[in-house]
Every structure is written in C-alpha cells, then in structure tokens.
MDAnalysis code that builds the backbone (N, CA, C; Angstrom):
import MDAnalysis as mda
import numpy as np

u = mda.Universe.empty(162, n_residues=54, atom_resindex=np.repeat(np.arange(54), 3), trajectory=True)
u.add_TopologyAttr("name", ["N", "CA", "C"] * 54)
u.add_TopologyAttr("resid", np.arange(1, 55))
u.add_TopologyAttr("resname", ["UNK", "UNK", "UNK", "UNK", "UNK", "UNK", "UNK", "UNK", "UNK", "UNK", "UNK", "UNK", "UNK", "UNK", "UNK", "UNK", "UNK", "UNK", "UNK", "UNK", "UNK", "UNK", "UNK", "UNK", "UNK", "UNK", "UNK", "UNK", "UNK", "UNK", "UNK", "UNK", "UNK", "UNK", "UNK", "UNK", "UNK", "UNK", "UNK", "UNK", "UNK", "UNK", "UNK", "UNK", "UNK", "UNK", "UNK", "UNK", "UNK", "UNK", "UNK", "UNK", "UNK", "UNK"])
u.atoms.positions = np.array([
    [27.100, -40.815, -36.635],
    [25.704, -40.529, -36.342],
    [25.553, -39.988, -34.921],
    [26.359, -40.509, -33.992],
    [26.271, -40.037, -32.617],
    [26.723, -38.579, -32.520],
    [27.711, -38.183, -33.323],
    [28.170, -36.790, -33.312],
    [27.057, -35.860, -33.797],
    [26.291, -36.314, -34.764],
    [25.182, -35.507, -35.266],
    [24.124, -35.317, -34.182],
    [23.878, -36.342, -33.415],
    [22.911, -36.228, -32.323],
    [23.386, -35.215, -31.281],
    [24.687, -35.202, -30.975],
    [25.221, -34.245, -30.002],
    [25.177, -32.824, -30.540],
    [25.238, -32.638, -31.835],
    [25.126, -31.311, -32.417],
    [23.675, -30.840, -32.478],
    [22.759, -31.777, -32.560],
    [21.340, -31.396, -32.620],
    [20.811, -30.931, -31.267],
    [21.396, -31.405, -30.183],
    [20.922, -31.020, -28.845],
    [21.040, -29.503, -28.635],
    [22.183, -28.864, -28.878],
    [22.246, -27.405, -28.709],
    [21.369, -26.651, -29.708],
    [21.238, -27.192, -30.903],
    [20.381, -26.559, -31.903],
    [18.933, -26.547, -31.446],
    [18.444, -27.668, -30.981],
    [17.071, -27.743, -30.484],
    [16.904, -26.871, -29.251],
    [17.896, -26.854, -28.370],
    [17.830, -26.015, -27.175],
    [17.772, -24.539, -27.562],
    [18.508, -24.128, -28.557],
    [18.479, -22.748, -29.018],
    [17.138, -22.367, -29.610],
    [16.556, -23.274, -30.367],
    [15.238, -23.015, -30.951],
    [14.187, -22.896, -29.854],
    [14.244, -23.804, -28.885],
    [13.292, -23.763, -27.770],
    [13.470, -22.480, -26.964],
    [14.713, -22.068, -26.727],
    [14.970, -20.836, -25.981],
    [14.449, -19.618, -26.746],
    [14.606, -19.600, -28.045],
    [14.086, -18.508, -28.858],
    [12.567, -18.443, -28.826],
    [11.935, -19.593, -28.906],
    [10.468, -19.627, -28.833],
    [9.976, -19.188, -27.468],
    [10.637, -19.640, -26.421],
    [10.238, -19.242, -25.072],
    [10.437, -17.734, -24.876],
    [11.539, -17.202, -25.369],
    [11.793, -15.770, -25.240],
    [10.747, -14.935, -25.950],
    [10.366, -15.339, -27.133],
    [9.338, -14.582, -27.848],
    [7.984, -14.717, -27.158],
    [7.689, -15.876, -26.595],
    [6.426, -16.053, -25.873],
    [6.425, -15.241, -24.579],
    [7.528, -15.228, -23.862],
    [7.593, -14.491, -22.603],
    [7.504, -12.989, -22.850],
    [8.009, -12.521, -23.961],
    [8.004, -11.091, -24.252],
    [6.660, -10.624, -24.798],
    [5.830, -11.498, -25.272],
    [4.574, -11.074, -25.879],
    [3.584, -10.542, -24.853],
    [3.675, -10.980, -23.612],
    [2.724, -10.545, -22.602],
    [3.182, -9.281, -21.891],
    [4.375, -8.799, -22.191],
    [4.895, -7.600, -21.539],
    [4.210, -6.381, -22.124],
    [3.609, -5.577, -21.265],
    [2.947, -4.369, -21.715],
    [3.909, -3.196, -21.565],
    [3.865, -2.311, -22.527],
    [4.708, -1.127, -22.476],
    [4.057, -0.144, -21.511],
    [4.842, 0.258, -20.536],
    [4.328, 1.167, -19.527],
    [5.243, 2.372, -19.458],
    [4.662, 3.525, -19.339],
    [5.449, 4.747, -19.275],
    [6.087, 4.932, -17.903],
    [6.790, 6.011, -17.759],
    [7.461, 6.311, -16.506],
    [6.577, 7.097, -15.551],
    [5.331, 7.304, -15.899],
    [4.441, 8.126, -15.092],
    [4.329, 7.702, -13.637],
    [3.962, 6.465, -13.337],
    [3.826, 6.064, -11.932],
    [5.129, 6.168, -11.142],
    [6.244, 5.849, -11.777],
    [7.520, 5.935, -11.074],
    [7.887, 7.378, -10.780],
    [7.636, 8.259, -11.744],
    [7.953, 9.671, -11.533],
    [7.034, 10.294, -10.494],
    [5.774, 9.870, -10.464],
    [4.854, 10.364, -9.435],
    [5.321, 9.941, -8.052],
    [5.758, 8.707, -7.922],
    [6.263, 8.222, -6.643],
    [7.508, 8.967, -6.210],
    [8.376, 9.283, -7.160],
    [9.589, 10.015, -6.840],
    [9.258, 11.441, -6.402],
    [8.275, 12.043, -7.056],
    [7.874, 13.396, -6.674],
    [7.308, 13.396, -5.253],
    [6.505, 12.393, -4.909],
    [5.978, 12.305, -3.540],
    [7.106, 12.100, -2.540],
    [8.088, 11.302, -2.891],
    [9.237, 11.079, -2.014],
    [10.004, 12.379, -1.792],
    [10.248, 13.125, -2.868],
    [10.968, 14.393, -2.730],
    [10.200, 15.370, -1.858],
    [8.874, 15.456, -2.042],
    [8.067, 16.355, -1.214],
    [8.138, 15.960, 0.255],
    [8.093, 14.663, 0.522],
    [8.167, 14.203, 1.909],
    [9.526, 14.525, 2.520],
    [10.592, 14.392, 1.750],
    [11.920, 14.699, 2.270],
    [12.085, 16.190, 2.512],
    [11.509, 17.009, 1.639],
    [11.595, 18.460, 1.820],
    [10.825, 18.886, 3.071],
    [9.688, 18.262, 3.311],
    [8.903, 18.591, 4.508],
    [9.666, 18.208, 5.779],
    [10.324, 17.066, 5.765],
    [11.040, 16.633, 6.969],
    [12.257, 17.517, 7.227],
    [12.899, 18.056, 6.194],
    [14.052, 18.935, 6.371],
    [13.626, 20.332, 6.774],
    [12.459, 20.776, 6.373],
    [12.029, 22.137, 6.707],
    [11.601, 22.244, 8.175],
    [11.252, 21.141, 8.825],
    [10.834, 21.171, 10.215],
    [12.009, 21.314, 11.168],
    [13.191, 20.914, 10.776],
    [14.341, 20.952, 11.702],
    [15.090, 22.247, 11.613],
])
C-alpha cells in the first residue's frame, strides 16, 4: 500500500502541472510582430543617421 502512495504522488503532481499549464496559457494573448518590427525599424533609422554624420 505504501508503494501505491509513492506512485500516486508523481501522478497527482503531473495532473496539477498540466492543469496549471493550461490555466497559465489561457491568458496569453496572441500578438503579432508589428510592435517589434516597428522598434527595429526605428533603431535602424537611428543607426543610419549616426553613421551618415561621420
């Protein structure tokens, strides 16, 4: 009976981890690459301006 209890601990932990993972992922919103690409474009423009002055 004690061996069964030791086997149930990882099983319950796995179930809890699966439930937590699905709960944590439900609040994640899908976001496009737009803001990151805009920031990169501004960075490139700033670097080009600094190189053109020298």
